[in-house]
C-alpha positions as CSV (number, residue, x, y, z in Angstrom):
1,X,0.0,-0.1,-0.1
2,X,1.4,3.4,-0.9
3,X,1.9,6.0,1.9
4,X,0.3,9.3,1.1
5,X,1.2,12.5,2.0
6,X,-2.0,14.1,3.4
7,X,-2.6,17.9,3.9
8,X,-5.3,16.7,6.5
9,X,-7.5,13.8,7.6
10,X,-10.7,13.0,9.3
11,X,-11.4,9.7,11.0
12,X,-12.0,7.9,7.6
13,X,-10.6,10.3,5.0
14,X,-7.2,11.7,3.8
15,X,-6.9,14.8,1.7
16,X,-4.1,15.3,-0.7
17,X,-2.9,17.0,-3.8
18,X,-3.4,15.3,-7.1
19,X,-0.9,12.8,-8.5
20,X,-0.3,11.7,-11.9
21,X,-1.8,8.1,-11.3
22,X,-5.1,9.7,-10.2
23,X,-6.0,10.5,-13.8
24,X,-7.5,7.0,-14.6
25,X,-9.6,7.0,-11.6
26,X,-10.8,10.6,-11.9
27,X,-11.8,10.0,-15.6
28,X,-13.8,7.0,-14.6
29,X,-15.7,9.0,-12.0
30,X,-16.2,11.9,-14.6
31,X,-17.3,9.6,-17.2
32,X,-20.1,7.9,-15.1
33,X,-23.3,9.2,-16.2
34,X,-25.1,8.8,-12.9
35,X,-22.3,10.6,-11.1
36,X,-22.4,13.4,-13.4
37,X,-26.1,13.9,-14.0
38,X,-26.4,17.3,-12.6
39,X,-23.4,18.5,-14.8
40,X,-23.7,19.7,-18.4
41,X,-20.9,17.3,-19.9
42,X,-18.7,14.4,-19.1
43,X,-15.0,15.5,-18.9
44,X,-12.6,13.8,-21.2
45,X,-9.0,12.7,-20.1
46,X,-7.8,16.2,-21.4
47,X,-10.3,17.9,-19.2
48,X,-9.4,15.8,-16.1
49,X,-5.7,16.4,-16.6
50,X,-6.1,20.1,-16.7
51,X,-8.5,19.9,-13.7
52,X,-5.7,18.1,-11.8
53,X,-3.2,20.8,-12.8
54,X,-5.3,23.5,-12.0
55,X,-6.2,22.3,-8.6
56,X,-2.6,21.7,-7.8
57,X,-1.6,25.2,-8.8
58,X,-4.4,26.5,-6.8
59,X,-3.1,24.5,-3.8
60,X,0.4,25.8,-4.2
61,X,-0.6,29.5,-4.8
62,X,-3.5,29.7,-2.2
63,X,-3.5,26.6,0.1
64,X,-6.4,25.0,-0.8
65,X,-8.3,23.4,-3.8
66,X,-10.7,20.5,-4.4
67,X,-8.4,17.8,-2.9
68,X,-8.2,14.2,-4.2
69,X,-9.6,12.1,-1.3
70,X,-8.9,8.7,-0.2
71,X,-10.1,6.3,2.3
72,X,-7.5,6.0,4.9
73,X,-8.0,2.2,5.6
74,X,-7.2,1.4,2.0
75,X,-5.7,4.5,0.3
76,X,-8.4,4.0,-2.4
77,X,-9.5,7.2,-4.3
78,X,-13.0,7.9,-3.8
79,X,-13.2,11.5,-5.5
80,X,-12.6,15.0,-4.5
81,X,-13.9,17.3,-1.7
82,X,-12.5,20.8,-1.1
83,X,-12.6,24.5,-1.5
84,X,-12.1,26.5,-4.8
85,X,-12.3,30.1,-6.1
86,X,-15.4,31.1,-8.1
87,X,-15.5,34.2,-10.2
88,X,-18.7,33.8,-12.6
89,X,-21.0,36.5,-12.2
90,X,-23.6,35.8,-9.5
91,X,-25.0,37.7,-6.1
92,X,-22.1,36.0,-4.0
93,X,-19.3,36.1,-6.3
94,X,-16.2,36.4,-6.2
95,X,-16.0,33.8,-3.4
96,X,-14.6,30.4,-2.2
97,X,-17.0,27.7,-2.3
98,X,-16.8,24.1,-1.0
99,X,-17.6,21.1,-3.5
100,X,-17.7,17.3,-3.7
101,X,-17.8,14.5,-6.3
102,X,-17.6,11.0,-5.0
103,X,-17.7,7.8,-7.0
104,X,-21.1,6.2,-6.7
105,X,-19.8,3.3,-4.9
106,X,-19.0,5.5,-1.9
107,X,-22.5,7.4,-2.0
108,X,-24.5,7.2,1.3
109,X,-21.7,6.5,3.8
110,X,-21.7,10.0,5.2
111,X,-18.3,10.8,3.5
112,X,-19.3,14.0,1.9
113,X,-20.6,15.4,5.0
114,X,-17.2,14.1,6.9
115,X,-15.2,15.7,4.5
116,X,-16.9,19.1,4.1
117,X,-16.7,19.5,7.7
118,X,-13.0,19.0,7.9
119,X,-12.8,21.5,5.0
120,X,-14.7,24.1,7.0
121,X,-12.2,23.5,10.0
122,X,-9.0,23.8,7.5
123,X,-10.8,27.1,5.9
124,X,-11.3,28.6,9.4
125,X,-8.1,27.4,11.3
126,X,-5.5,27.3,8.3
127,X,-6.9,30.0,5.9
128,X,-8.7,32.3,8.3
129,X,-11.6,32.3,6.3
130,X,-14.9,33.9,7.6
131,X,-17.5,32.2,5.2
132,X,-17.7,29.4,2.4
133,X,-20.4,29.1,-0.1
134,X,-21.7,26.2,-2.1
135,X,-23.8,26.0,-5.3
136,X,-25.8,23.4,-6.8
137,X,-28.6,23.2,-9.6
138,X,-31.8,23.1,-7.7
139,X,-32.7,19.6,-9.0
140,X,-29.4,18.3,-7.4
141,X,-31.2,17.1,-4.3
142,X,-28.5,14.9,-2.9
143,X,-26.0,17.8,-3.0
144,X,-28.5,20.2,-1.3
145,X,-29.2,17.6,1.4
146,X,-25.4,17.4,2.1
147,X,-25.4,21.3,2.5
148,X,-28.0,21.2,4.9
149,X,-26.7,18.4,6.9
150,X,-23.3,20.3,7.5
151,X,-25.3,23.4,8.6
152,X,-25.3,25.5,5.5
153,X,-28.1,28.2,5.1
154,X,-29.8,28.6,1.6
155,X,-29.4,32.0,0.9
156,X,-31.3,32.1,-2.4
157,X,-31.5,31.2,-6.1
158,X,-29.9,32.5,-9.0
159,X,-29.4,31.5,-13.0
160,X,-26.1,30.1,-13.4
161,X,-24.0,32.2,-16.1
162,X,-22.1,29.5,-17.4
163,X,-25.1,27.0,-18.0
164,X,-27.3,29.2,-20.3
165,X,-27.4,26.2,-22.6
166,X,-28.8,23.8,-19.9
167,X,-32.1,24.9,-18.7
168,X,-32.4,22.0,-16.3
169,X,-29.2,23.0,-14.6
170,X,-29.3,26.7,-14.7
171,X,-31.7,27.2,-11.9
172,X,-29.2,27.1,-8.9
173,X,-29.3,27.5,-5.2
174,X,-26.6,28.7,-3.2
175,X,-25.9,28.1,0.5
176,X,-23.5,29.9,3.0
177,X,-21.8,28.6,6.2
178,X,-20.4,31.3,8.4
179,X,-17.2,30.2,10.2
180,X,-16.8,33.0,12.6
């Protein structure tokens, strides 16, 4: 079993930067139509590689990103959970948001809320953040349930400016977690 260098951990999860050998697992997750049902497209290998590079650069420059997440007991890649910058035009941007995407075999195990809570702690204690937002299409009930479970407050709805060609996804909600 490989020994990963984690930025932080929870009881079950390890958060780390992206490695080249994550590409096949990320691509497989991003090609799963059920995982991606609330997204406009299925990212290809090039998209996944660019995402990993962007996240590692953001980690290097700012100290946060959507981190690759592993189960501590097996070092198995389960998806990503973390923080990222959002700059599209919306009532709450620019902001730092929290996001997650897990392989479907890890759904329903409480891993997204566990990881999100750890990200809030990291954001508050390591980065000095005062607030973190989350966004989801209003039809993405599973993500909205996670937002509510982790104590985020519904602050409203908006039309996502990057989803103009996708009417089922364009109506979004945004939630806020105050860290102070």
